[in-house]
All heavy atoms as an XYZ file, in Angstrom:
942
protein
N       0.556     -6.837    -14.101
C       1.444     -7.217    -13.112
C       0.797     -7.131    -11.794
O      -0.052     -6.275    -11.501
C       2.585     -6.287    -13.222
C       3.363     -6.315    -14.580
S       4.065     -7.991    -15.021
C       5.044     -8.494    -13.636
N       1.485     -7.778    -10.851
C       1.008     -7.886     -9.402
C       1.826     -6.904     -8.713
O       3.064     -6.968     -8.808
C       1.031     -9.185     -8.867
C       0.796     -9.407     -7.289
C      -0.737     -8.982     -7.049
C       0.996    -10.794     -6.973
N       1.204     -5.959     -7.906
C       2.031     -4.994     -7.088
C       1.586     -5.181     -5.650
O       0.445     -5.662     -5.327
C       1.749     -3.590     -7.539
C       2.202     -3.321     -8.981
C       1.384     -3.356    -10.025
C       3.496     -2.867     -9.194
C       1.749     -2.985    -11.298
C       3.928     -2.667    -10.489
C       3.099     -2.641    -11.482
O       3.507     -2.435    -12.789
N       2.530     -4.823     -4.839
C       2.213     -4.755     -3.316
C       2.501     -3.274     -2.922
O       3.732     -2.759     -3.042
C       3.152     -5.708     -2.544
C       2.791     -5.674     -1.112
C       3.568     -6.785     -0.327
O       4.727     -6.552     -0.025
O       2.992     -7.815     -0.184
N       1.543     -2.668     -2.263
C       1.710     -1.347     -1.808
C       1.778     -1.383     -0.312
O       0.895     -1.882      0.378
C       0.462     -0.499     -2.260
C       0.382      0.903     -1.558
C       1.370      1.968     -2.022
C      -1.172      1.454     -1.845
N       2.759     -0.789      0.334
C       2.936     -0.728      1.761
C       2.901      0.832      1.932
O       3.703      1.610      1.491
C       4.284     -1.297      2.225
C       4.274     -2.717      1.848
C       4.462     -1.043      3.720
C       5.642     -3.382      2.200
N       1.888      1.250      2.744
C       1.683      2.641      2.993
C       1.665      2.921      4.541
O       1.205      2.099      5.324
C       0.303      3.115      2.443
N       2.222      4.077      4.815
C       2.203      4.577      6.238
C       1.446      5.855      6.303
O       1.944      6.871      5.633
C       3.693      4.884      6.774
C       4.501      3.433      6.678
C       3.674      5.156      8.196
C       5.907      3.665      6.765
N       0.328      5.943      7.079
C      -0.461      7.105      7.260
C      -0.249      7.649      8.715
O       0.190      6.959      9.606
C      -1.895      6.746      7.096
C      -2.849      7.930      7.037
C      -2.113      5.919      5.723
N      -0.231      8.931      8.771
C      -0.163      9.639     10.074
C      -1.179      9.034     11.057
O      -2.303      8.788     10.795
C      -0.307     11.148     10.013
C      -1.688     11.591      9.565
C      -1.803     13.108      9.539
N      -3.057     13.584      9.060
C      -3.369     14.654      8.588
N      -2.535     15.660      8.598
N      -4.579     15.069      8.281
N      -0.737      8.681     12.289
C      -1.463      7.970     13.146
C      -2.624      8.811     13.914
O      -2.456     10.095     13.838
C      -0.536      7.422     14.214
C       0.593      8.494     14.186
C       0.653      8.956     12.739
N      -3.520      8.160     14.547
C      -4.507      8.898     15.216
C      -5.898      8.960     14.800
O      -6.886      8.921     15.625
N      -6.141      8.642     13.541
C      -7.468      8.578     12.960
C      -7.649      7.475     11.986
O      -7.183      7.536     10.863
C      -7.898      9.947     12.301
C      -9.308     10.009     11.923
O     -10.106      9.039     12.117
N      -9.730     11.254     11.613
N      -8.403      6.394     12.360
C      -8.622      5.244     11.535
C      -9.295      5.532     10.338
O      -9.265      5.022      9.215
C      -9.259      4.116     12.266
C      -9.462      2.882     11.625
C      -7.987      2.276     11.196
C     -10.235      1.857     12.484
N     -10.247      6.645     10.351
C     -11.027      6.992      9.200
C     -10.088      7.469      8.071
O     -10.364      7.352      6.863
C     -11.995      8.117      9.532
C     -13.241      7.515     10.333
C     -14.184      8.722     10.813
C     -14.097      6.479      9.543
N      -9.050      8.187      8.491
C      -8.074      8.664      7.426
C      -7.548      7.443      6.705
O      -7.352      7.500      5.482
C      -7.032      9.530      8.012
C      -7.455     10.924      8.399
C      -6.331     11.754      9.094
O      -5.102     11.148      9.339
O      -6.580     12.877      9.225
N      -7.089      6.447      7.439
C      -6.461      5.224      6.864
C      -7.398      4.551      5.892
O      -7.073      4.225      4.648
C      -6.040      4.259      7.810
C      -5.399      3.053      7.339
C      -4.977      4.892      8.817
N      -8.746      4.479      6.263
C      -9.790      3.898      5.461
C     -10.061      4.682      4.244
O     -10.190      4.098      3.131
C     -10.991      3.635      6.254
C     -10.964      2.665      7.276
C     -12.420      2.488      8.042
C     -12.346      1.470      9.087
N     -13.536      1.313      9.810
N      -9.928      5.868      4.443
C     -10.254      6.842      3.267
C      -9.201      6.753      2.104
O      -9.409      6.781      0.982
C     -10.404      8.206      3.722
C     -10.881      9.190      2.632
C     -11.250     10.647      3.211
O     -11.739     10.665      4.345
O     -10.866     11.602      2.569
N      -7.877      6.744      2.645
C      -6.802      6.655      1.710
C      -6.860      5.222      1.031
O      -6.677      5.194     -0.214
C      -5.458      6.756      2.479
C      -5.397      8.368      2.877
C      -4.304      6.434      1.673
C      -4.190      8.582      3.773
N      -7.099      4.295      1.782
C      -7.187      2.813      1.139
C      -8.224      2.837      0.139
O      -8.111      2.160     -0.987
C      -7.266      1.776      2.178
N      -9.431      3.438      0.506
C     -10.575      3.436     -0.404
C     -10.238      4.192     -1.690
O     -10.577      3.791     -2.800
C     -11.795      4.020      0.384
C     -13.072      3.916     -0.456
C     -14.234      4.532      0.328
N     -14.486      3.735      1.553
C     -14.500      4.176      2.740
N     -14.284      5.475      2.922
N     -14.708      3.420      3.761
N      -9.530      5.356     -1.509
C      -9.228      6.190     -2.685
C      -8.220      5.375     -3.621
O      -8.576      5.324     -4.825
C      -8.571      7.386     -2.193
O      -9.323      8.202     -1.445
C      -8.108      8.273     -3.449
N      -7.246      4.710     -3.071
C      -6.300      3.967     -3.915
C      -7.029      2.784     -4.628
O      -6.935      2.408     -5.766
C      -5.080      3.325     -3.043
N      -8.117      2.112     -3.866
C      -8.784      0.980     -4.407
C      -9.717      1.428     -5.588
O      -9.770      0.869     -6.448
N     -10.247      2.622     -5.342
C     -11.173      3.163     -6.470
C     -10.396      3.392     -7.635
O     -10.869      3.218     -8.748
C     -11.958      4.407     -6.040
C     -13.124      4.120     -5.118
N     -14.379      3.710     -5.639
C     -13.277      4.221     -3.813
C     -15.144      3.568     -4.642
N     -14.584      3.825     -3.521
N      -9.279      4.012     -7.505
C      -8.417      4.286     -8.714
C      -8.062      2.883     -9.340
O      -8.055      2.807    -10.675
C      -7.044      4.901     -8.268
C      -7.200      6.520     -7.817
C      -5.870      6.909     -7.358
C      -7.549      7.269     -8.987
N      -7.712      1.938     -8.680
C      -7.440      0.672     -9.180
C      -8.537      0.127     -9.977
O      -8.524     -0.433    -11.111
C      -6.832     -0.280     -8.221
C      -5.442      0.256     -7.728
C      -6.510     -1.727     -8.719
C      -4.988     -0.350     -6.470
N      -9.732     -0.024     -9.253
C     -10.894     -0.764     -9.858
C     -11.518      0.068    -11.045
O     -11.956     -0.650    -11.922
C     -11.945     -0.873     -8.777
C     -11.530     -1.856     -7.553
C     -12.566     -1.878     -6.521
C     -11.300     -3.246     -8.136
N     -11.473      1.315    -10.970
C     -12.107      2.103    -12.102
C     -11.245      1.956    -13.290
O     -11.821      2.136    -14.452
C     -12.134      3.652    -11.755
C     -13.377      3.978    -10.900
C     -13.548      5.442    -10.890
N     -14.113      5.744     -9.609
C     -13.729      6.875     -8.859
N     -12.814      7.672     -9.233
N     -14.248      7.027     -7.731
N      -9.938      1.702    -13.166
C      -9.098      1.630    -14.388
C      -8.999      0.147    -14.880
O      -8.102     -0.121    -15.699
C      -7.784      2.105    -14.034
O      -7.874      3.519    -13.663
N      -9.739     -0.802    -14.169
C      -9.734     -2.182    -14.750
C      -8.712     -3.069    -13.907
O      -8.495     -4.230    -14.382
N      -8.238     -2.588    -12.848
C      -7.261     -3.466    -12.053
C      -8.149     -4.335    -11.093
O      -9.469     -4.168    -10.976
N      -7.475     -5.178    -10.374
C      -8.192     -6.181     -9.424
C      -7.262     -5.975     -7.977
O      -6.125     -6.053     -8.066
C      -7.978     -7.523     -9.918
O      -8.586     -7.610    -11.132
C      -8.788     -8.418     -8.916
N      -8.043     -5.884     -6.956
C      -7.522     -5.919     -5.637
C      -7.485     -7.357     -5.112
O      -8.539     -7.858     -4.886
C      -8.154     -4.891     -4.744
C      -8.039     -3.477     -5.214
C      -7.601     -5.077     -3.275
C      -8.855     -2.490     -4.528
N      -6.351     -7.780     -4.821
C      -6.185     -9.143     -4.203
C      -6.297     -9.271     -2.796
O      -6.892    -10.241     -2.119
C      -4.888     -9.774     -4.627
C      -4.753    -10.178     -6.088
C      -3.671    -11.193     -6.313
N      -3.489    -11.411     -7.603
C      -2.610    -12.461     -7.933
N      -2.031    -13.221     -7.001
N      -2.514    -12.741     -9.221
N      -5.883     -8.189     -2.071
C      -5.876     -8.200     -0.660
C      -5.617     -6.873     -0.021
O      -4.863     -6.037     -0.556
N      -6.266     -6.628      1.172
C      -5.938     -5.451      1.862
C      -5.783     -5.815      3.362
O      -6.648     -6.370      3.957
C      -7.010     -4.308      1.671
C      -6.974     -3.110      2.326
C      -5.841     -2.199      1.906
C      -8.244     -2.313      2.188
N      -4.759     -5.381      3.957
C      -4.429     -5.619      5.365
C      -4.215     -4.471      6.132
O      -3.319     -3.585      5.758
C      -3.342     -6.679      5.564
C      -3.699     -8.047      4.992
O      -3.506     -8.370      3.850
N      -4.435     -8.846      5.899
N      -4.720     -4.242      7.316
C      -4.512     -3.174      8.221
C      -3.524     -3.722      9.338
O      -3.817     -4.580     10.080
C      -5.795     -2.761      8.853
C      -5.544     -1.719      9.874
O      -4.447     -1.056      9.913
N      -6.587     -1.287     10.543
N      -2.209     -3.288      9.256
C      -1.299     -3.743     10.196
C      -1.339     -2.965     11.483
O      -0.742     -3.372     12.481
C       0.047     -3.622      9.609
C       0.436     -4.710      8.689
C      -0.297     -5.648      8.284
C       1.647     -4.729      7.885
N       0.233     -6.486      7.395
C       1.555     -5.919      7.124
C       2.842     -4.086      7.852
C       2.543     -6.399      6.251
C       3.783     -4.478      7.062
C       3.555     -5.660      6.216
N      -1.986     -1.831     11.573
C      -2.114     -0.932     12.840
C      -0.994     -0.055     12.916
O      -0.139      0.228     12.044
N      -0.816      0.446     14.134
C       0.201      1.586     14.490
C       1.506      0.890     15.018
O       1.483      0.086     15.873
C      -0.454      2.582     15.508
C       0.617      3.654     15.883
C      -1.683      3.182     14.965
N       2.653      1.348     14.376
C       3.910      0.906     14.787
C       4.788      2.063     14.829
O       4.517      3.122     14.075
C       4.539     -0.069     13.715
C       3.878     -1.566     13.762
C       2.874     -1.793     12.740
C       4.145     -2.372     14.721
C       2.277     -3.037     12.849
C       3.511     -3.593     14.714
C       2.641     -3.931     13.671
N       5.921      1.897     15.475
C       6.966      2.950     15.481
C       7.576      2.901     14.201
O       7.977      1.900     13.562
C       8.037      2.693     16.605
O       7.434      2.885     17.924
N       8.059      4.209     13.638
C       8.808      4.177     12.411
C      10.208      3.923     12.743
O      10.746      4.012     13.921
C       8.746      5.635     11.964
C       7.244      6.040     11.489
C       7.294      7.533     11.204
C       6.783      5.216     10.315
N      11.035      3.407     11.719
C      12.454      3.105     11.940
C      13.135      4.268     12.453
O      14.213      4.075     13.266
C      12.862      2.578     10.686
C      11.597      2.276      9.904
C      10.613      3.043     10.453
N      12.818      5.329     11.980
C      13.540      6.654     12.420
C      12.500      7.818     12.375
O      11.521      7.783     11.619
C      14.818      6.928     11.634
C      14.479      7.229     10.085
C      15.822      7.621      9.480
C      15.496      8.083      7.993
N      16.701      8.456      7.352
N      12.860      8.831     13.032
C      11.907     10.039     13.091
C      11.799     10.519     11.670
O      12.861     10.735     10.982
C      12.426     11.012     14.030
C      11.505     12.045     14.494
C      11.943     12.936     15.545
N      13.482     12.951     15.500
C      14.264     13.599     16.366
N      13.692     14.284     17.273
N      15.546     13.592     16.289
N      10.547     10.869     11.238
C      10.336     11.303      9.746
C       9.688     12.711      9.871
O       8.725     12.910     10.578
C       9.520     10.266      9.157
O      10.187      9.058      9.157
C       9.346     10.691      7.646
N      10.179     13.506      8.999
C       9.508     14.882      8.822
C       8.803     14.851      7.546
O       9.283     14.623      6.544
C      10.590     15.987      8.899
C       9.971     17.342      9.038
C      11.153     18.298      9.026
N      10.577     19.600      9.177
C      10.434     20.154     10.337
N      10.761     19.670     11.396
N       9.876     21.414     10.370
N       7.563     15.210      7.594
C       6.753     15.240      6.325
C       5.538     16.383      6.538
O       4.978     16.426      7.562
C       5.901     13.851      6.110
C       5.285     13.821      4.870
C       6.187     13.602      3.602
C       5.311     13.377      2.436
N       5.862     12.502      1.505
N       5.551     17.229      5.616
C       4.483     18.304      5.578
C       4.595     19.103      6.887
O       3.584     19.372      7.502
C       3.173     17.804      5.401
C       2.907     17.093      4.114
N       2.918     17.683      2.929
C       2.807     15.733      3.925
C       2.792     16.788      1.962
N       2.608     15.672      2.412
N       5.802     19.599      7.258
C       6.156     20.384      8.387
C       5.743     19.783      9.702
O       5.340     20.422     10.644
C       5.548     21.723      8.240
C       5.974     22.537      6.900
C       5.356     23.793      6.778
O       4.358     24.205      7.480
N       5.834     24.606      5.802
N       5.560     18.483      9.883
C       5.347     17.766     11.079
C       6.359     16.606     11.188
O       6.894     15.952     10.281
C       3.860     17.251     11.041
N       6.648     16.346     12.436
C       7.578     15.121     12.719
C       6.802     13.951     13.311
O       5.835     14.188     14.028
C       8.561     15.530     13.719
C       9.684     16.406     13.131
C      10.919     16.484     14.018
O      10.817     16.100     15.110
N      11.927     17.143     13.487
N       7.026     12.758     12.741
C       6.416     11.648     13.192
C       7.367     10.534     13.674
O       8.443     10.394     13.191
C       5.679     11.044     11.884
C       4.611     11.927     11.479
C       4.899     12.675     10.230
C       3.352     12.084     11.977
C       3.964     13.628      9.707
C       2.331     12.929     11.462
C       2.691     13.731     10.322
O       1.719     14.491      9.789
N       6.925      9.863     14.666
C       7.712      8.738     15.325
C       6.856      7.491     15.210
O       7.452      6.330     15.295
C       8.037      9.035     16.766
O       6.870      9.141     17.498
C       9.043     10.112     16.849
N       5.557      7.554     14.878
C       4.695      6.398     14.704
C       4.003      6.593     13.365
O       3.720      7.773     12.889
C       3.804      6.226     15.864
C       4.521      5.762     17.188
C       3.433      5.474     18.164
O       2.403      6.075     18.217
N       3.743      4.477     18.967
N       3.505      5.547     12.836
C       2.695      5.552     11.732
C       1.685      4.456     11.614
O       1.940      3.330     12.218
N       0.475      4.567     10.940
C      -0.363      3.425     10.770
C      -0.105      2.876      9.399
O      -0.229      3.435      8.357
C      -1.790      4.252     10.812
C      -2.902      3.087     11.019
N      -3.647      3.111     12.177
C      -3.333      2.059     10.421
C      -4.538      2.170     12.128
N      -4.327      1.469     10.909
N       0.150      1.590      9.490
C       0.640      0.802      8.337
C      -0.697      0.125      7.807
O      -1.465     -0.428      8.431
C       1.589     -0.186      8.665
C       2.968      0.282      8.977
C       3.178      1.070     10.166
C       4.146      0.060      8.179
C       4.479      1.503     10.538
C       5.319      0.533      8.484
C       5.487      1.269      9.585
O       6.777      1.647     10.015
N      -0.718      0.059      6.399
C      -1.485     -0.814      5.547
C      -0.950     -1.335      4.469
O      -0.083     -0.685      3.950
C      -2.925     -0.258      5.392
C      -2.988      0.776      4.241
C      -3.316      0.276      2.944
C      -2.784      2.121      4.498
C      -3.339      1.169      1.945
C      -2.914      2.933      3.437
C      -3.217      2.577      2.091
N      -1.321     -2.569      3.934
C      -0.732     -3.221      2.859
C      -1.829     -3.682      1.839
O      -2.911     -4.163      2.218
C       0.079     -4.448      3.170
C       0.634     -5.167      2.069
C       1.123     -4.083      4.216
N      -1.660     -3.238      0.591
C      -2.618     -3.758     -0.462
C      -1.849     -4.360     -1.557
O      -0.836     -3.874     -2.023
C      -3.313     -2.325     -0.989
C      -4.348     -2.624     -2.064
S      -4.995     -1.191     -2.867
C      -5.948     -0.487     -1.508
N      -2.430     -5.566     -1.957
C      -1.935     -6.135     -3.107
C      -2.954     -6.037     -4.288
O      -4.106     -6.387     -4.015
C      -1.599     -7.690     -2.833
C      -0.456     -7.908     -2.109
C       0.066     -9.375     -2.115
N       1.280     -9.468     -1.337
C       1.651    -10.573     -0.910
N       0.899    -11.857     -0.988
N       2.724    -10.791     -0.268
N      -2.443     -5.702     -5.457
C      -3.342     -5.545     -6.543
C      -2.665     -5.912     -7.823
O      -1.491     -5.701     -8.027
C      -3.873     -4.035     -6.565
C      -2.860     -2.923     -6.720
C      -2.563     -2.525     -8.075
C      -2.218     -2.500     -5.702
C      -1.541     -1.464     -8.108
C      -1.268     -1.483     -5.874
C      -0.922     -1.042     -6.964
O      -0.057     -0.027     -7.124
N      -3.534     -6.232     -8.834
C      -3.129     -6.411    -10.138
C      -3.505     -5.252    -11.121
O      -4.678     -4.829    -11.006
C      -3.834     -7.660    -10.866
C      -3.431     -8.954    -10.202
O      -2.246     -9.279    -10.334
O      -4.210     -9.775     -9.586
N      -2.520     -4.730    -11.807
C      -2.744     -3.568    -12.714
C      -1.714     -3.373    -13.652
O      -0.553     -3.955    -13.548
C      -2.913     -2.259    -11.654
N      -1.980     -2.442    -14.466
C      -0.812     -2.224    -15.488
C       0.043     -1.046    -14.924
O      -0.334     -0.495    -13.909
C      -1.414     -1.902    -16.927
C      -2.370     -0.714    -16.967
O      -2.213      0.242    -16.174
N      -3.295     -0.710    -17.789
N       1.100     -0.613    -15.568
C       1.889      0.323    -15.046
C       1.340      1.737    -15.014
O       1.725      2.442    -14.212
C       3.255      0.298    -15.811
O       3.068      0.667    -17.193
N       0.542      2.034    -15.924
C      -0.218      3.444    -15.946
C      -1.053      3.560    -14.677
O      -1.045      4.604    -14.127
C      -1.091      3.526    -17.212
N      -1.837      2.468    -14.310
C      -2.607      2.533    -13.070
C      -1.672      2.668    -11.875
O      -1.994      3.507    -10.869
C      -3.448      1.354    -12.931
C      -4.433      1.235    -14.119
C      -4.239      1.304    -11.604
C      -5.245     -0.201    -14.074
N      -0.645      1.964    -11.772
C       0.444      1.941    -10.671
C       0.905      3.317    -10.552
O       1.145      3.935     -9.520
C       1.428      0.892    -10.967
C       2.367      0.714     -9.797
C       3.628      1.478     -9.939
O       3.919      1.960    -10.865
N       4.430      1.590     -8.715
N       1.256      4.041    -11.755
C       1.799      5.459    -11.649
C       0.686      6.393    -11.108
O       0.941      7.280    -10.404
C       2.258      5.858    -13.043
C       3.492      5.111    -13.586
O       4.295      4.576    -12.640
O       3.740      5.193    -14.698
N      -0.479      6.209    -11.487
C      -1.647      7.064    -11.082
C      -1.729      6.872     -9.496
O      -2.016      7.874     -8.901
C      -2.917      6.715    -11.844
C      -3.949      7.704    -11.653
O      -3.771      8.784    -11.052
N      -5.145      7.361    -12.061
N      -1.721      5.683     -9.008
C      -1.851      5.415     -7.624
C      -0.673      6.162     -6.890
O      -0.910      6.831     -5.893
C      -1.834      3.959     -7.231
C      -1.789      3.681     -5.727
C      -3.184      3.223     -7.864
N       0.545      6.040     -7.362
C       1.678      6.644     -6.714
C       1.566      8.075     -6.793
O       1.931      8.831     -5.653
C       3.025      6.202     -7.494
C       3.423      4.776     -7.191
C       4.730      4.511     -7.962
N       5.684      5.352     -7.660
C       6.602      5.036     -6.652
N       6.406      4.210     -5.687
N       7.548      5.950     -6.366
N       1.103      8.716     -7.868
C       1.047     10.187     -7.882
C      -0.119     10.682     -6.862
O       0.108     11.674     -6.163
C       0.506     10.600     -9.282
O       1.534     10.057    -10.215
C       0.398     12.075     -9.465
N      -1.296      9.963     -6.748
C      -2.303     10.375     -5.934
C      -1.802     10.262     -4.426
O      -2.108     11.209     -3.624
C      -3.525      9.440     -6.195
O      -3.959      9.588     -7.443
C      -4.699      9.964     -5.272
N      -1.235      9.189     -4.126
C      -0.670      9.005     -2.645
C       0.315     10.049     -2.386
O       0.447     10.641     -1.220
C      -0.254      7.543     -2.473
C      -1.303      6.546     -2.447
C      -0.696      5.111     -2.220
C      -2.447      6.775     -1.476
N       1.178     10.284     -3.348
C       2.318     11.300     -3.116
C       1.780     12.704     -2.830
O       2.520     13.538     -2.111
N       0.628     12.918     -3.399
C       0.054     14.394     -3.171
C      -0.807     14.389     -1.903
O      -1.255     15.698     -1.520
C      -0.818     14.767     -4.412
C       0.013     14.897     -5.747
C      -1.004     15.170     -6.875
C       0.876     16.137     -5.633
N      -1.153     13.451     -1.300
C      -1.951     13.425     -0.129
C      -1.163     13.789      1.180
O      -0.189     13.034      1.490
C      -2.643     11.962      0.110
C      -3.781     12.007      1.161
O      -3.742     12.839      1.979
O      -4.811     11.222      0.913
N      -1.572     14.799      1.782
C      -0.770     15.397      2.980
C      -0.896     14.470      4.121
O      -0.102     14.552      5.154
C      -1.354     16.724      3.224
C      -2.708     16.707      2.717
C      -2.602     15.741      1.485
N      -1.888     13.403      4.276
C      -2.003     12.583      5.369
C      -1.016     11.384      5.329
O      -0.756     10.636      6.262
C      -3.393     11.977      5.423
C      -4.457     13.214      5.588
C      -5.745     12.580      5.404
N      -5.935     12.215      3.971
C      -7.119     11.855      3.421
N      -8.225     11.722      4.236
N      -7.164     11.413      2.243
N      -0.395     11.235      4.200
C       0.588     10.010      3.917
C       1.930     10.540      4.623
O       2.426     11.660      4.344
C       0.657      9.794      2.429
C      -0.386      9.183      1.778
S      -0.847      7.565      2.317
C       0.665      6.634      2.029
N       2.579      9.545      5.258
C       3.997      9.719      5.800
C       4.900      9.150      4.661
O       5.785      9.863      4.159
C       4.191      9.171      7.016
C       3.294      9.768      8.152
C       5.701      9.166      7.438
C       3.280      9.112      9.521
N       4.790      8.014      4.390
C       5.628      7.247      3.368
C       4.778      6.089      2.739
O       3.732      5.636      3.205
C       6.727      6.498      3.933
C       7.881      7.572      4.532
C       9.025      6.710      4.923
C      10.178      7.563      5.397
N      11.118      7.963      4.389
N       5.265      5.728      1.551
C       4.564      4.561      0.692
C       5.661      4.042     -0.166
O       6.528      4.679     -0.522
C       3.345      4.860      0.249
C       3.567      5.871     -1.123
C       3.710      5.359     -2.264
C       3.506      7.197     -0.810
C       3.831      6.192     -3.384
C       3.660      8.080     -1.825
C       3.731      7.509     -3.173
N       5.486      2.652     -0.448
C       6.387      2.109     -1.372
C       5.532      1.030     -2.186
O       4.759      0.455     -1.524
C       7.539      1.391     -0.586
O       8.382      0.732     -1.549
N       5.915      0.957     -3.401
C       5.121      0.002     -4.220
C       6.209     -1.071     -4.765
O       7.230     -0.532     -5.306
C       4.373      0.557     -5.405
O       3.507      1.616     -4.870
C       3.594     -0.394     -6.226
N       5.946     -2.261     -4.746
C       6.939     -3.265     -5.140
C       6.221     -4.268     -6.200
O       5.075     -4.708     -5.942
C       7.360     -4.154     -3.908
C       8.361     -5.258     -4.426
C       8.076     -3.300     -2.933
N       6.838     -4.466     -7.337
C       6.350     -5.457     -8.277
C       6.660     -6.882     -7.810
O       7.739     -7.254     -7.451
C       6.922     -5.233     -9.590
C       6.360     -6.053    -10.649
C       6.784     -5.474    -12.163
C       8.044     -6.131    -12.516
N       8.497     -5.837    -13.864
N       5.604     -7.763     -7.722
C       5.698     -9.095     -7.253
C       5.866    -10.084     -8.377
O       5.206     -9.820     -9.377
C       4.523     -9.436     -6.373
C       4.233     -8.457     -5.292
S       5.180     -8.596     -3.894
C       4.660    -10.166     -3.377
N       6.687    -11.097     -8.061
C       6.737    -12.226     -9.179
C       7.556    -11.713    -10.323
O       8.041    -10.771    -10.410
N       7.566    -12.777    -11.274
C       8.347    -12.573    -12.517
C       7.489    -12.311    -13.694
O       7.930    -12.274    -14.793
C       9.306    -13.744    -12.762
C       8.661    -15.008    -12.844
O       7.492    -15.086    -12.800
O       9.371    -16.016    -12.957
N       6.263    -12.140    -13.573
C       5.256    -11.922    -14.568
C       4.593    -13.140    -15.268
O       3.773    -13.014    -16.033
N       5.146    -14.406    -14.910
C       4.547    -15.463    -15.418
C       3.245    -15.826    -14.691
O       3.190    -15.570    -13.443
C       5.511    -16.709    -15.424
O       5.798    -17.015    -14.143
C       6.782    -16.356    -16.217
N       2.241    -16.527    -15.290
C       1.113    -17.007    -14.679
C       1.210    -17.848    -13.440
O       0.561    -17.772    -12.477
C       0.094    -17.460    -15.598
C      -1.397    -17.634    -15.179
C      -1.993    -16.276    -14.738
C      -2.193    -18.317    -16.281
N       2.142    -18.690    -13.608
C       2.474    -19.766    -12.572
C       2.986    -19.093    -11.289
O       2.499    -19.411    -10.237
C       3.543    -20.802    -13.039
C       2.977    -21.704    -14.206
C       3.273    -21.171    -15.619
O       4.276    -20.343    -15.658
O       2.655    -21.569    -16.336
N       3.925    -18.104    -11.463
C       4.381    -17.485    -10.143
C       3.387    -16.606     -9.532
O       3.276    -16.405     -8.341
C       5.620    -16.662    -10.488
O       5.368    -15.573    -11.323
N       2.575    -15.938    -10.372
C       1.612    -14.946     -9.816
C       0.364    -15.688     -9.136
O      -0.138    -15.235     -8.139
C       1.030    -14.078    -10.864
C       2.012    -13.068    -11.509
C       1.360    -12.343    -12.639
C       2.727    -12.235    -10.390
N       0.120    -16.959     -9.743
C      -0.991    -17.694     -9.066
C      -0.579    -18.198     -7.711
O      -1.439    -18.386     -6.819
C      -1.224    -18.961     -9.925
N       0.682    -18.384     -7.317
C       1.047    -18.846     -5.987
C       1.058    -17.708     -5.001
O       1.016    -18.016     -3.734
C       2.486    -19.402     -6.057
C       2.649    -20.716     -6.708
C       4.021    -21.245     -6.529
N       5.055    -20.291     -6.905
C       5.877    -20.554     -7.920
N       5.771    -21.667     -8.722
N       6.851    -19.560     -8.194
N       1.022    -16.529     -5.372
C       1.074    -15.259     -4.371
C      -0.373    -15.080     -4.048
O      -1.252    -14.733     -4.819
C       1.757    -14.132     -5.090
C       3.055    -14.461     -5.395
C       1.693    -12.964     -4.025
C       3.868    -13.329     -6.231
N      -0.701    -15.135     -2.700
C      -2.033    -14.801     -2.257
C      -2.258    -13.388     -1.987
O      -1.331    -12.493     -2.196
N      -3.355    -13.004     -1.475
C      -3.605    -11.620     -1.179
C      -3.499    -11.293      0.363
O      -3.554    -10.050      0.618
N      -3.421    -12.293      1.051
C      -3.220    -11.890      2.553
C      -1.804    -11.852      2.900
O      -0.950    -12.624      2.660
C      -3.855    -13.079      3.366
C      -4.081    -12.662      4.783
O      -4.221    -11.616      5.106
O      -3.999    -13.725      5.637
N      -1.570    -10.577      3.645
C      -0.150    -10.258      4.012
C      -0.041    -10.134      5.534
O      -0.630     -9.238      6.052
C       0.365     -8.993      3.290
C       1.743     -8.761      3.603
C       0.091     -8.969      1.806
N       0.538    -11.062      6.154
C       0.757    -11.020      7.662
C       2.072    -10.239      7.908
O       3.062    -10.537      7.309
C       0.770    -12.384      8.217
C      -0.525    -13.186      8.028
C      -1.695    -12.540      8.719
C      -2.904    -13.394      8.617
N      -4.095    -12.892      9.104
N       2.048     -9.404      8.858
C       3.232     -8.638      9.239
C       4.387     -9.567      9.938
O       5.408     -9.134      9.857
C       2.977     -7.399     10.125
C       2.446     -7.792     11.359
C       1.047     -8.012     11.770
C       3.045     -7.915     12.611
N       0.944     -8.284     13.102
C       2.301     -8.191     13.653
C       4.500     -7.781     12.925
C       2.757     -8.353     14.971
C       5.003     -8.017     14.216
C       4.065     -8.245     15.166
N       3.876    -10.653     10.577
C       4.859    -11.424     11.313
C       5.296    -12.639     10.685
O       5.893    -13.581     11.283
C       4.247    -11.679     12.752
C       2.894    -12.475     12.664
O       2.307    -12.578     11.571
O       2.467    -12.940     13.690
N       5.008    -12.842      9.338
C       5.328    -14.166      8.630
C       5.907    -13.766      7.414
O       5.664    -12.817      6.753
C       3.975    -14.962      8.303
C       3.368    -15.387      9.611
C       2.270    -16.383      9.393
C       1.672    -16.952     10.648
N       0.555    -17.788     10.530
N       6.884    -14.730      6.996
C       7.678    -14.512      5.763
C       6.951    -15.409      4.740
O       6.721    -16.599      5.040
C       9.051    -14.799      5.989
C       9.892    -14.747      4.815
C      11.281    -15.065      4.976
N      12.031    -15.181      3.606
C      13.167    -14.995      3.420
N      14.021    -14.727      4.450
N      13.699    -15.087      2.257
N       6.876    -14.920      3.523
C       6.300    -15.724      2.457
C       7.445    -16.329      1.508
O       8.449    -15.494      1.168
C       5.358    -14.924      1.585
C       4.070    -14.702      2.317
C       3.122    -13.971      1.472
O       3.381    -12.832      1.080
O       2.054    -14.528      1.093
N       7.515    -17.509      1.106
C       8.479    -18.074      0.021
C       7.651    -18.198     -1.201
O       6.699    -18.848     -1.216
C       9.027    -19.331      0.615
C       9.951    -19.121      1.772
O      10.612    -18.089      2.026
O       9.857    -20.066      2.771
N       8.219    -17.580     -2.310
C       7.489    -17.780     -3.528
C       8.334    -18.693     -4.404
O       9.358    -18.758     -4.651
C       7.438    -16.414     -4.197
C       6.815    -15.349     -3.379
C       7.397    -14.182     -2.975
C       5.416    -15.554     -3.029
C       6.822    -13.264     -2.284
C       4.782    -14.538     -2.333
C       5.516    -13.435     -1.916
């Protein structure tokens, strides 16, 4: 299945963002998944003030990753990101309806200012 991961990392250090994306990517690739795309959206204000790991955040560094994997790999990525104290929030969404035709139309590039029609 095709998944889209939208992750928000605490702002201030780009190396942390790269390390978290690299960790998630290694988990996916080692388990036989495929990464379709990775986009760094940069630092944006959060919709509301968020408290995580005894710190409050008003901004976060966003990145998006699209990957093909089975549900066990997706659960492993969610568990690993959930335990990382540098993460503020993340969400994983299953894309398409599972048919090859619908998944072939979905690209790997995700622009923050454009809407995609599937």
